[in-house]
Biopython code that builds the backbone (N, CA, C, O; Angstrom):
import numpy as np
from Bio.PDB.StructureBuilder import StructureBuilder

atoms = [
    (1, "UNK", "N", (-3.114, 10.593, 18.826)),
    (1, "UNK", "CA", (-4.418, 10.913, 19.367)),
    (1, "UNK", "C", (-4.230, 11.865, 20.545)),
    (1, "UNK", "O", (-3.289, 11.734, 21.329)),
    (2, "UNK", "N", (-5.122, 12.801, 20.647)),
    (2, "UNK", "CA", (-5.081, 13.763, 21.745)),
    (2, "UNK", "C", (-5.321, 13.017, 23.051)),
    (2, "UNK", "O", (-6.247, 12.214, 23.167)),
    (3, "UNK", "N", (-4.472, 13.299, 24.023)),
    (3, "UNK", "CA", (-4.503, 12.579, 25.304)),
    (3, "UNK", "C", (-5.872, 12.676, 25.988)),
    (3, "UNK", "O", (-6.361, 11.694, 26.545)),
    (4, "UNK", "N", (-6.481, 13.853, 25.944)),
    (4, "UNK", "CA", (-7.790, 14.038, 26.577)),
    (4, "UNK", "C", (-8.841, 13.118, 25.938)),
    (4, "UNK", "O", (-9.639, 12.489, 26.634)),
    (5, "UNK", "N", (-8.822, 13.056, 24.627)),
    (5, "UNK", "CA", (-9.768, 12.198, 23.906)),
    (5, "UNK", "C", (-9.491, 10.735, 24.212)),
    (5, "UNK", "O", (-10.418, 9.950, 24.410)),
    (6, "UNK", "N", (-8.215, 10.372, 24.250)),
    (6, "UNK", "CA", (-7.823, 8.989, 24.545)),
    (6, "UNK", "C", (-8.343, 8.560, 25.916)),
    (6, "UNK", "O", (-8.905, 7.474, 26.059)),
    (7, "UNK", "N", (-8.156, 9.405, 26.909)),
    (7, "UNK", "CA", (-8.612, 9.085, 28.274)),
    (7, "UNK", "C", (-10.130, 8.960, 28.324)),
    (7, "UNK", "O", (-10.666, 8.087, 29.007)),
    (8, "UNK", "N", (-10.819, 9.838, 27.595)),
    (8, "UNK", "CA", (-12.285, 9.786, 27.568)),
    (8, "UNK", "C", (-12.766, 8.478, 26.946)),
    (8, "UNK", "O", (-13.708, 7.862, 27.446)),
    (9, "UNK", "N", (-12.130, 8.055, 25.865)),
    (9, "UNK", "CA", (-12.513, 6.805, 25.212)),
    (9, "UNK", "C", (-12.220, 5.598, 26.094)),
    (9, "UNK", "O", (-13.034, 4.679, 26.192)),
    (10, "UNK", "N", (-11.050, 5.603, 26.738)),
    (10, "UNK", "CA", (-10.700, 4.494, 27.623)),
    (10, "UNK", "C", (-11.643, 4.422, 28.812)),
    (10, "UNK", "O", (-12.006, 3.332, 29.253)),
    (11, "UNK", "N", (-12.044, 5.580, 29.334)),
    (11, "UNK", "CA", (-12.983, 5.613, 30.452)),
    (11, "UNK", "C", (-14.343, 5.052, 30.046)),
    (11, "UNK", "O", (-15.077, 4.519, 30.878)),
    (12, "UNK", "N", (-14.674, 5.175, 28.757)),
    (12, "UNK", "CA", (-15.947, 4.663, 28.251)),
    (12, "UNK", "C", (-15.858, 3.183, 27.887)),
    (12, "UNK", "O", (-16.834, 2.588, 27.429)),
    (13, "UNK", "N", (-14.664, 2.585, 28.096)),
    (13, "UNK", "CA", (-14.518, 1.160, 27.851)),
    (13, "UNK", "C", (-13.824, 0.792, 26.553)),
    (13, "UNK", "O", (-13.662, -0.391, 26.255)),
    (14, "UNK", "N", (-13.415, 1.776, 25.783)),
    (14, "UNK", "CA", (-12.721, 1.516, 24.532)),
    (14, "UNK", "C", (-11.266, 1.146, 24.804)),
    (14, "UNK", "O", (-10.649, 1.658, 25.738)),
    (15, "UNK", "N", (-10.734, 0.264, 23.991)),
    (15, "UNK", "CA", (-9.335, -0.115, 24.096)),
    (15, "UNK", "C", (-8.589, 0.535, 22.933)),
    (15, "UNK", "O", (-9.008, 0.427, 21.781)),
    (16, "UNK", "N", (-7.497, 1.202, 23.238)),
    (16, "UNK", "CA", (-6.701, 1.886, 22.224)),
    (16, "UNK", "C", (-5.510, 0.998, 21.879)),
    (16, "UNK", "O", (-4.800, 0.526, 22.766)),
    (17, "UNK", "N", (-5.298, 0.775, 20.581)),
    (17, "UNK", "CA", (-4.180, -0.057, 20.159)),
    (17, "UNK", "C", (-3.942, 0.067, 18.671)),
    (17, "UNK", "O", (-4.544, 0.896, 17.988)),
    (18, "UNK", "N", (-3.062, -0.765, 18.193)),
    (18, "UNK", "CA", (-2.704, -0.740, 16.773)),
    (18, "UNK", "C", (-3.504, -1.786, 16.002)),
    (18, "UNK", "O", (-4.152, -2.656, 16.584)),
    (19, "UNK", "N", (-3.441, -1.677, 14.680)),
    (19, "UNK", "CA", (-4.084, -2.679, 13.824)),
    (19, "UNK", "C", (-3.437, -4.038, 14.056)),
    (19, "UNK", "O", (-4.111, -5.068, 14.041)),
    (20, "UNK", "N", (-2.131, -4.033, 14.270)),
    (20, "UNK", "CA", (-1.415, -5.284, 14.530)),
    (20, "UNK", "C", (-1.968, -5.979, 15.773)),
    (20, "UNK", "O", (-2.199, -7.188, 15.767)),
    (21, "UNK", "N", (-2.176, -5.214, 16.823)),
    (21, "UNK", "CA", (-2.716, -5.788, 18.055)),
    (21, "UNK", "C", (-4.149, -6.278, 17.846)),
    (21, "UNK", "O", (-4.510, -7.369, 18.288)),
    (22, "UNK", "N", (-4.957, -5.470, 17.177)),
    (22, "UNK", "CA", (-6.355, -5.813, 16.959)),
    (22, "UNK", "C", (-6.492, -7.093, 16.143)),
    (22, "UNK", "O", (-7.328, -7.943, 16.448)),
    (23, "UNK", "N", (-5.671, -7.227, 15.109)),
    (23, "UNK", "CA", (-5.741, -8.384, 14.226)),
    (23, "UNK", "C", (-4.853, -9.538, 14.675)),
    (23, "UNK", "O", (-4.861, -10.610, 14.069)),
    (24, "UNK", "N", (-4.086, -9.312, 15.744)),
    (24, "UNK", "CA", (-3.158, -10.309, 16.284)),
    (24, "UNK", "C", (-2.216, -10.832, 15.197)),
    (24, "UNK", "O", (-2.071, -12.039, 15.002)),
    (25, "UNK", "N", (-1.581, -9.889, 14.497)),
    (25, "UNK", "CA", (-0.673, -10.239, 13.407)),
    (25, "UNK", "C", (0.698, -10.649, 13.945)),
    (25, "UNK", "O", (1.174, -10.117, 14.948)),
    (26, "UNK", "N", (1.313, -11.595, 13.263)),
    (26, "UNK", "CA", (2.696, -11.946, 13.581)),
    (26, "UNK", "C", (3.612, -10.923, 12.916)),
    (26, "UNK", "O", (3.159, -10.114, 12.105)),
    (27, "UNK", "N", (4.892, -10.957, 13.255)),
    (27, "UNK", "CA", (5.856, -10.066, 12.615)),
    (27, "UNK", "C", (5.854, -10.272, 11.102)),
    (27, "UNK", "O", (5.900, -9.307, 10.338)),
    (28, "UNK", "N", (5.801, -11.540, 10.671)),
    (28, "UNK", "CA", (5.826, -11.847, 9.249)),
    (28, "UNK", "C", (4.573, -11.335, 8.540)),
    (28, "UNK", "O", (4.667, -10.799, 7.436)),
    (29, "UNK", "N", (3.416, -11.489, 9.153)),
    (29, "UNK", "CA", (2.174, -11.018, 8.548)),
    (29, "UNK", "C", (2.175, -9.498, 8.424)),
    (29, "UNK", "O", (1.753, -8.947, 7.407)),
    (30, "UNK", "N", (2.647, -8.835, 9.459)),
    (30, "UNK", "CA", (2.708, -7.373, 9.412)),
    (30, "UNK", "C", (3.676, -6.909, 8.321)),
    (30, "UNK", "O", (3.375, -5.967, 7.588)),
    (31, "UNK", "N", (4.827, -7.562, 8.210)),
    (31, "UNK", "CA", (5.817, -7.197, 7.186)),
    (31, "UNK", "C", (5.252, -7.428, 5.782)),
    (31, "UNK", "O", (5.478, -6.617, 4.884)),
    (32, "UNK", "N", (4.529, -8.516, 5.590)),
    (32, "UNK", "CA", (3.934, -8.828, 4.289)),
    (32, "UNK", "C", (2.908, -7.762, 3.908)),
    (32, "UNK", "O", (2.902, -7.294, 2.769)),
    (33, "UNK", "N", (2.063, -7.381, 4.823)),
    (33, "UNK", "CA", (1.049, -6.357, 4.559)),
    (33, "UNK", "C", (1.723, -5.025, 4.236)),
    (33, "UNK", "O", (1.322, -4.338, 3.297)),
    (34, "UNK", "N", (2.735, -4.663, 5.002)),
    (34, "UNK", "CA", (3.463, -3.423, 4.746)),
    (34, "UNK", "C", (4.102, -3.437, 3.362)),
    (34, "UNK", "O", (4.090, -2.421, 2.668)),
    (35, "UNK", "N", (4.658, -4.572, 2.953)),
    (35, "UNK", "CA", (5.266, -4.692, 1.632)),
    (35, "UNK", "C", (4.228, -4.463, 0.538)),
    (35, "UNK", "O", (4.475, -3.718, -0.411)),
    (36, "UNK", "N", (3.078, -5.099, 0.670)),
    (36, "UNK", "CA", (2.008, -4.931, -0.319)),
    (36, "UNK", "C", (1.589, -3.465, -0.414)),
    (36, "UNK", "O", (1.404, -2.939, -1.512)),
    (37, "UNK", "N", (1.440, -2.810, 0.731)),
    (37, "UNK", "CA", (1.009, -1.410, 0.741)),
    (37, "UNK", "C", (2.070, -0.494, 0.146)),
    (37, "UNK", "O", (1.737, 0.450, -0.570)),
    (38, "UNK", "N", (3.335, -0.757, 0.431)),
    (38, "UNK", "CA", (4.418, 0.046, -0.142)),
    (38, "UNK", "C", (4.423, -0.063, -1.668)),
    (38, "UNK", "O", (4.546, 0.944, -2.366)),
    (39, "UNK", "N", (4.289, -1.279, -2.179)),
    (39, "UNK", "CA", (4.287, -1.483, -3.628)),
    (39, "UNK", "C", (3.059, -0.833, -4.271)),
    (39, "UNK", "O", (3.167, -0.206, -5.325)),
    (40, "UNK", "N", (1.909, -0.982, -3.646)),
    (40, "UNK", "CA", (0.678, -0.392, -4.173)),
    (40, "UNK", "C", (0.775, 1.131, -4.207)),
    (40, "UNK", "O", (0.392, 1.758, -5.195)),
    (41, "UNK", "N", (1.282, 1.718, -3.138)),
    (41, "UNK", "CA", (1.439, 3.172, -3.088)),
    (41, "UNK", "C", (2.433, 3.655, -4.131)),
    (41, "UNK", "O", (2.213, 4.680, -4.777)),
    (42, "UNK", "N", (3.519, 2.925, -4.297)),
    (42, "UNK", "CA", (4.526, 3.298, -5.290)),
    (42, "UNK", "C", (3.939, 3.245, -6.696)),
    (42, "UNK", "O", (4.224, 4.112, -7.522)),
    (43, "UNK", "N", (3.128, 2.240, -6.967)),
    (43, "UNK", "CA", (2.501, 2.122, -8.277)),
    (43, "UNK", "C", (1.617, 3.338, -8.557)),
    (43, "UNK", "O", (1.677, 3.919, -9.640)),
    (44, "UNK", "N", (0.815, 3.710, -7.597)),
    (44, "UNK", "CA", (-0.068, 4.864, -7.794)),
    (44, "UNK", "C", (0.744, 6.148, -7.960)),
    (44, "UNK", "O", (0.452, 6.958, -8.840)),
    (45, "UNK", "N", (1.763, 6.335, -7.117)),
    (45, "UNK", "CA", (2.598, 7.533, -7.228)),
    (45, "UNK", "C", (3.233, 7.636, -8.615)),
    (45, "UNK", "O", (3.247, 8.706, -9.223)),
    (46, "UNK", "N", (3.755, 6.519, -9.103)),
    (46, "UNK", "CA", (4.410, 6.543, -10.411)),
    (46, "UNK", "C", (3.408, 6.784, -11.529)),
    (46, "UNK", "O", (3.696, 7.521, -12.472)),
    (47, "UNK", "N", (2.247, 6.177, -11.432)),
    (47, "UNK", "CA", (1.225, 6.390, -12.462)),
    (47, "UNK", "C", (0.819, 7.859, -12.512)),
    (47, "UNK", "O", (0.741, 8.453, -13.587)),
    (48, "UNK", "N", (0.565, 8.435, -11.350)),
    (48, "UNK", "CA", (0.145, 9.832, -11.282)),
    (48, "UNK", "C", (1.275, 10.755, -11.761)),
    (48, "UNK", "O", (1.016, 11.723, -12.476)),
    (49, "UNK", "N", (2.510, 10.465, -11.377)),
    (49, "UNK", "CA", (3.631, 11.320, -11.789)),
    (49, "UNK", "C", (3.844, 11.288, -13.302)),
    (49, "UNK", "O", (4.423, 12.217, -13.867)),
    (50, "UNK", "N", (3.388, 10.242, -13.949)),
    (50, "UNK", "CA", (3.496, 10.125, -15.407)),
    (50, "UNK", "C", (2.215, 10.610, -16.105)),
    (50, "UNK", "O", (2.063, 10.454, -17.317)),
    (51, "UNK", "N", (1.316, 11.188, -15.337)),
    (51, "UNK", "CA", (0.039, 11.702, -15.849)),
    (51, "UNK", "C", (-0.744, 10.641, -16.618)),
    (51, "UNK", "O", (-1.328, 10.920, -17.666)),
    (52, "UNK", "N", (-0.746, 9.425, -16.084)),
    (52, "UNK", "CA", (-1.508, 8.334, -16.677)),
    (52, "UNK", "C", (-2.782, 8.101, -15.875)),
    (52, "UNK", "O", (-2.783, 8.229, -14.651)),
    (53, "UNK", "N", (-3.850, 7.763, -16.558)),
    (53, "UNK", "CA", (-5.057, 7.336, -15.857)),
    (53, "UNK", "C", (-4.909, 5.846, -15.548)),
    (53, "UNK", "O", (-4.014, 5.177, -16.066)),
    (54, "UNK", "N", (-5.781, 5.352, -14.715)),
    (54, "UNK", "CA", (-5.784, 3.918, -14.461)),
    (54, "UNK", "C", (-6.058, 3.161, -15.754)),
    (54, "UNK", "O", (-5.506, 2.083, -15.972)),
    (55, "UNK", "N", (-6.903, 3.715, -16.606)),
    (55, "UNK", "CA", (-7.209, 3.093, -17.890)),
    (55, "UNK", "C", (-5.991, 3.046, -18.801)),
    (55, "UNK", "O", (-5.759, 2.052, -19.489)),
    (56, "UNK", "N", (-5.206, 4.138, -18.803)),
    (56, "UNK", "CA", (-3.979, 4.168, -19.610)),
    (56, "UNK", "C", (-3.015, 3.068, -19.166)),
    (56, "UNK", "O", (-2.456, 2.343, -19.989)),
    (57, "UNK", "N", (-2.835, 2.961, -17.859)),
    (57, "UNK", "CA", (-1.922, 1.940, -17.333)),
    (57, "UNK", "C", (-2.453, 0.543, -17.646)),
    (57, "UNK", "O", (-1.692, -0.357, -18.000)),
    (58, "UNK", "N", (-3.746, 0.377, -17.512)),
    (58, "UNK", "CA", (-4.358, -0.927, -17.807)),
    (58, "UNK", "C", (-4.098, -1.340, -19.257)),
    (58, "UNK", "O", (-3.755, -2.492, -19.523)),
    (59, "UNK", "N", (-4.261, -0.402, -20.194)),
    (59, "UNK", "CA", (-4.007, -0.702, -21.599)),
    (59, "UNK", "C", (-2.558, -1.103, -21.812)),
    (59, "UNK", "O", (-2.277, -2.060, -22.534)),
    (60, "UNK", "N", (-1.642, -0.384, -21.192)),
    (60, "UNK", "CA", (-0.216, -0.680, -21.348)),
    (60, "UNK", "C", (0.140, -2.055, -20.796)),
    (60, "UNK", "O", (1.105, -2.678, -21.240)),
    (61, "UNK", "N", (-0.638, -2.524, -19.829)),
    (61, "UNK", "CA", (-0.380, -3.815, -19.195)),
    (61, "UNK", "C", (-1.277, -4.922, -19.743)),
    (61, "UNK", "O", (-1.189, -6.065, -19.293)),
    (62, "UNK", "N", (-2.126, -4.603, -20.695)),
    (62, "UNK", "CA", (-3.127, -5.553, -21.208)),
    (62, "UNK", "C", (-3.995, -6.072, -20.061)),
    (62, "UNK", "O", (-4.211, -7.275, -19.913)),
    (63, "UNK", "N", (-4.476, -5.144, -19.269)),
    (63, "UNK", "CA", (-5.312, -5.478, -18.117)),
    (63, "UNK", "C", (-6.544, -4.587, -18.159)),
    (63, "UNK", "O", (-6.874, -4.012, -19.196)),
    (64, "UNK", "N", (-7.218, -4.478, -17.026)),
    (64, "UNK", "CA", (-8.421, -3.647, -16.951)),
    (64, "UNK", "C", (-8.222, -2.530, -15.929)),
    (64, "UNK", "O", (-7.387, -2.626, -15.030)),
    (65, "UNK", "N", (-9.009, -1.474, -16.092)),
    (65, "UNK", "CA", (-8.944, -0.347, -15.152)),
    (65, "UNK", "C", (-9.290, -0.814, -13.744)),
    (65, "UNK", "O", (-8.674, -0.368, -12.776)),
    (66, "UNK", "N", (-10.263, -1.703, -13.619)),
    (66, "UNK", "CA", (-10.665, -2.162, -12.282)),
    (66, "UNK", "C", (-9.527, -2.947, -11.609)),
    (66, "UNK", "O", (-9.375, -2.905, -10.388)),
    (67, "UNK", "N", (-8.738, -3.656, -12.413)),
    (67, "UNK", "CA", (-7.598, -4.395, -11.859)),
    (67, "UNK", "C", (-6.535, -3.425, -11.358)),
    (67, "UNK", "O", (-5.938, -3.641, -10.302)),
    (68, "UNK", "N", (-6.299, -2.357, -12.116)),
    (68, "UNK", "CA", (-5.338, -1.342, -11.682)),
    (68, "UNK", "C", (-5.820, -0.697, -10.383)),
    (68, "UNK", "O", (-5.025, -0.456, -9.474)),
    (69, "UNK", "N", (-7.111, -0.420, -10.296)),
    (69, "UNK", "CA", (-7.663, 0.162, -9.068)),
    (69, "UNK", "C", (-7.435, -0.774, -7.887)),
    (69, "UNK", "O", (-7.079, -0.323, -6.798)),
    (70, "UNK", "N", (-7.637, -2.073, -8.095)),
    (70, "UNK", "CA", (-7.403, -3.044, -7.026)),
    (70, "UNK", "C", (-5.926, -3.086, -6.646)),
    (70, "UNK", "O", (-5.582, -3.199, -5.469)),
    (71, "UNK", "N", (-5.057, -2.994, -7.652)),
    (71, "UNK", "CA", (-3.621, -3.007, -7.376)),
    (71, "UNK", "C", (-3.241, -1.814, -6.511)),
    (71, "UNK", "O", (-2.515, -1.963, -5.528)),
    (72, "UNK", "N", (-3.726, -0.640, -6.869)),
    (72, "UNK", "CA", (-3.396, 0.571, -6.121)),
    (72, "UNK", "C", (-3.998, 0.576, -4.726)),
    (72, "UNK", "O", (-3.467, 1.224, -3.824)),
    (73, "UNK", "N", (-5.090, -0.132, -4.541)),
    (73, "UNK", "CA", (-5.736, -0.204, -3.226)),
    (73, "UNK", "C", (-5.115, -1.265, -2.329)),
    (73, "UNK", "O", (-5.470, -1.375, -1.155)),
    (74, "UNK", "N", (-4.186, -2.048, -2.880)),
    (74, "UNK", "CA", (-3.559, -3.103, -2.082)),
    (74, "UNK", "C", (-4.478, -4.282, -1.858)),
    (74, "UNK", "O", (-4.330, -5.002, -0.871)),
    (75, "UNK", "N", (-5.427, -4.494, -2.757)),
    (75, "UNK", "CA", (-6.386, -5.584, -2.635)),
    (75, "UNK", "C", (-5.668, -6.930, -2.520)),
    (75, "UNK", "O", (-4.690, -7.185, -3.223)),
    (76, "UNK", "N", (-6.156, -7.770, -1.643)),
    (76, "UNK", "CA", (-5.531, -9.073, -1.381)),
    (76, "UNK", "C", (-5.587, -10.007, -2.592)),
    (76, "UNK", "O", (-4.819, -10.966, -2.662)),
    (77, "UNK", "N", (-6.477, -9.744, -3.537)),
    (77, "UNK", "CA", (-6.577, -10.608, -4.719)),
    (77, "UNK", "C", (-5.461, -10.336, -5.735)),
    (77, "UNK", "O", (-5.297, -11.089, -6.695)),
    (78, "UNK", "N", (-4.708, -9.279, -5.525)),
    (78, "UNK", "CA", (-3.616, -8.916, -6.420)),
    (78, "UNK", "C", (-2.319, -9.527, -5.897)),
    (78, "UNK", "O", (-1.972, -9.357, -4.729)),
    (79, "UNK", "N", (-1.615, -10.231, -6.758)),
    (79, "UNK", "CA", (-0.369, -10.876, -6.334)),
    (79, "UNK", "C", (0.769, -9.862, -6.251)),
    (79, "UNK", "O", (0.757, -8.833, -6.925)),
    (80, "UNK", "N", (1.747, -10.178, -5.410)),
    (80, "UNK", "CA", (2.953, -9.354, -5.340)),
    (80, "UNK", "C", (3.640, -9.344, -6.698)),
    (80, "UNK", "O", (4.201, -8.329, -7.111)),
    (81, "UNK", "N", (3.594, -10.470, -7.383)),
    (81, "UNK", "CA", (4.192, -10.579, -8.706)),
    (81, "UNK", "C", (3.610, -9.533, -9.649)),
    (81, "UNK", "O", (4.357, -8.860, -10.359)),
    (82, "UNK", "N", (2.298, -9.390, -9.664)),
    (82, "UNK", "CA", (1.652, -8.425, -10.551)),
    (82, "UNK", "C", (2.037, -6.996, -10.169)),
    (82, "UNK", "O", (2.271, -6.164, -11.045)),
    (83, "UNK", "N", (2.103, -6.710, -8.888)),
    (83, "UNK", "CA", (2.510, -5.375, -8.448)),
    (83, "UNK", "C", (3.926, -5.060, -8.933)),
    (83, "UNK", "O", (4.182, -3.978, -9.461)),
    (84, "UNK", "N", (4.826, -5.996, -8.755)),
    (84, "UNK", "CA", (6.215, -5.783, -9.161)),
    (84, "UNK", "C", (6.311, -5.665, -10.684)),
    (84, "UNK", "O", (6.988, -4.770, -11.190)),
    (85, "UNK", "N", (5.646, -6.549, -11.413)),
    (85, "UNK", "CA", (5.692, -6.487, -12.878)),
    (85, "UNK", "C", (5.120, -5.169, -13.394)),
    (85, "UNK", "O", (5.617, -4.619, -14.378)),
    (86, "UNK", "N", (4.089, -4.665, -12.742)),
    (86, "UNK", "CA", (3.493, -3.394, -13.148)),
    (86, "UNK", "C", (4.458, -2.239, -12.928)),
    (86, "UNK", "O", (4.582, -1.350, -13.769)),
    (87, "UNK", "N", (5.134, -2.262, -11.795)),
    (87, "UNK", "CA", (6.128, -1.223, -11.532)),
    (87, "UNK", "C", (7.260, -1.285, -12.548)),
    (87, "UNK", "O", (7.704, -0.254, -13.054)),
    (88, "UNK", "N", (7.720, -2.478, -12.844)),
    (88, "UNK", "CA", (8.793, -2.640, -13.828)),
    (88, "UNK", "C", (8.344, -2.165, -15.211)),
    (88, "UNK", "O", (9.128, -1.573, -15.952)),
    (89, "UNK", "N", (7.081, -2.427, -15.553)),
    (89, "UNK", "CA", (6.546, -1.999, -16.846)),
    (89, "UNK", "C", (6.511, -0.476, -16.964)),
    (89, "UNK", "O", (6.549, 0.065, -18.069)),
    (90, "UNK", "N", (6.441, 0.207, -15.832)),
    (90, "UNK", "CA", (6.424, 1.669, -15.841)),
    (90, "UNK", "C", (7.834, 2.255, -15.746)),
    (90, "UNK", "O", (8.000, 3.469, -15.626)),
    (91, "UNK", "N", (8.837, 1.396, -15.800)),
    (91, "UNK", "CA", (10.208, 1.892, -15.808)),
    (91, "UNK", "C", (10.914, 1.894, -14.470)),
    (91, "UNK", "O", (12.014, 2.434, -14.353)),
    (92, "UNK", "N", (10.308, 1.308, -13.471)),
    (92, "UNK", "CA", (10.945, 1.229, -12.161)),
    (92, "UNK", "C", (12.171, 0.325, -12.266)),
    (92, "UNK", "O", (12.099, -0.771, -12.822)),
    (93, "UNK", "N", (13.276, 0.787, -11.735)),
    (93, "UNK", "CA", (14.502, -0.013, -11.765)),
    (93, "UNK", "C", (14.573, -0.925, -10.548)),
    (93, "UNK", "O", (13.805, -0.763, -9.600)),
    (94, "UNK", "N", (15.481, -1.869, -10.575)),
    (94, "UNK", "CA", (15.688, -2.732, -9.413)),
    (94, "UNK", "C", (16.085, -1.911, -8.192)),
    (94, "UNK", "O", (15.670, -2.209, -7.072)),
    (95, "UNK", "N", (16.893, -0.873, -8.416)),
    (95, "UNK", "CA", (17.303, 0.000, -7.310)),
    (95, "UNK", "C", (16.093, 0.739, -6.739)),
    (95, "UNK", "O", (15.966, 0.887, -5.523)),
    (96, "UNK", "N", (15.200, 1.204, -7.626)),
    (96, "UNK", "CA", (13.971, 1.860, -7.165)),
    (96, "UNK", "C", (13.129, 0.898, -6.331)),
    (96, "UNK", "O", (12.594, 1.271, -5.287)),
    (97, "UNK", "N", (13.017, -0.346, -6.805)),
    (97, "UNK", "CA", (12.255, -1.355, -6.054)),
    (97, "UNK", "C", (12.866, -1.577, -4.675)),
    (97, "UNK", "O", (12.150, -1.696, -3.681)),
    (98, "UNK", "N", (14.180, -1.631, -4.624)),
    (98, "UNK", "CA", (14.856, -1.819, -3.338)),
    (98, "UNK", "C", (14.531, -0.670, -2.389)),
    (98, "UNK", "O", (14.305, -0.890, -1.199)),
    (99, "UNK", "N", (14.506, 0.556, -2.915)),
    (99, "UNK", "CA", (14.183, 1.721, -2.078)),
    (99, "UNK", "C", (12.734, 1.668, -1.595)),
    (99, "UNK", "O", (12.434, 1.999, -0.448)),
    (100, "UNK", "N", (11.844, 1.246, -2.492)),
    (100, "UNK", "CA", (10.424, 1.126, -2.115)),
    (100, "UNK", "C", (10.276, 0.114, -0.987)),
    (100, "UNK", "O", (9.613, 0.376, 0.017)),
    (101, "UNK", "N", (10.897, -1.040, -1.165)),
    (101, "UNK", "CA", (10.786, -2.107, -0.171)),
    (101, "UNK", "C", (11.419, -1.700, 1.146)),
    (101, "UNK", "O", (10.900, -2.011, 2.217)),
    (102, "UNK", "N", (12.553, -0.996, 1.061)),
    (102, "UNK", "CA", (13.235, -0.551, 2.280)),
    (102, "UNK", "C", (12.455, 0.548, 2.987)),
    (102, "UNK", "O", (12.688, 0.836, 4.161)),
    (103, "UNK", "N", (11.529, 1.156, 2.258)),
    (103, "UNK", "CA", (10.690, 2.177, 2.886)),
    (103, "UNK", "C", (11.232, 3.575, 2.776)),
    (103, "UNK", "O", (10.703, 4.487, 3.411)),
    (104, "UNK", "N", (12.279, 3.777, 1.985)),
    (104, "UNK", "CA", (12.892, 5.096, 1.910)),
    (104, "UNK", "C", (12.055, 6.093, 1.119)),
    (104, "UNK", "O", (12.341, 7.290, 1.140)),
    (105, "UNK", "N", (11.015, 5.614, 0.414)),
    (105, "UNK", "CA", (10.154, 6.532, -0.325)),
    (105, "UNK", "C", (8.941, 6.965, 0.477)),
    (105, "UNK", "O", (8.144, 7.776, 0.006)),
    (106, "UNK", "N", (8.792, 6.439, 1.676)),
    (106, "UNK", "CA", (7.696, 6.845, 2.537)),
    (106, "UNK", "C", (6.341, 6.365, 2.051)),
    (106, "UNK", "O", (6.028, 6.456, 0.864)),
    (107, "UNK", "N", (5.555, 5.864, 2.959)),
    (107, "UNK", "CA", (4.230, 5.361, 2.645)),
    (107, "UNK", "C", (3.208, 6.251, 3.319)),
    (107, "UNK", "O", (3.441, 6.758, 4.416)),
    (108, "UNK", "N", (2.068, 6.442, 2.657)),
    (108, "UNK", "CA", (1.029, 7.273, 3.258)),
    (108, "UNK", "C", (0.557, 6.622, 4.551)),
    (108, "UNK", "O", (0.541, 5.398, 4.682)),
    (109, "UNK", "N", (0.187, 7.437, 5.467)),
    (109, "UNK", "CA", (-0.307, 6.944, 6.748)),
    (109, "UNK", "C", (-1.831, 6.842, 6.696)),
    (109, "UNK", "O", (-2.506, 7.652, 6.061)),
    (110, "UNK", "N", (-2.339, 5.850, 7.364)),
    (110, "UNK", "CA", (-3.790, 5.676, 7.433)),
    (110, "UNK", "C", (-4.398, 6.816, 8.236)),
    (110, "UNK", "O", (-3.786, 7.321, 9.178)),
    (111, "UNK", "N", (-5.597, 7.214, 7.860)),
    (111, "UNK", "CA", (-6.272, 8.311, 8.541)),
    (111, "UNK", "C", (-6.825, 7.865, 9.871)),
    (111, "UNK", "O", (-7.429, 8.664, 10.586)),
]
sb = StructureBuilder()
sb.init_structure("model")
sb.init_model(0)
sb.init_chain("A")
sb.init_seg("    ")
for serial, (resi, resn, name, xyz) in enumerate(atoms, 1):
    if name == "N":
        sb.init_residue(resn, " ", resi, " ")
    sb.init_atom(name, np.array(xyz, "f"), 0.0, 1.0, " ", f" {name:<3s}", serial, name[0])
structure = sb.get_structure()
């Protein structure tokens, strides 16, 4: 954030901080959320790189397009198991999963 804007917001009474601070997340909660987001982002990247629609992926998984959309969005109703199984179904190797989890593939930053 631009320093001038930050100072103006703080002067107006706004508090600047992270999502972790705002939500009062523990280290474990933050790590869990990051893991879900990394897996969701990887799923979308792989689907797009294979020129598949959400509907195509859903058919291959015997699921629905709306479920794939929820998976890619990191929706809390989607289990980690389903995210991992979906990645494996698209050909992701155990080594690829390790890289995703370790963060070496980079995750999109929130706007």
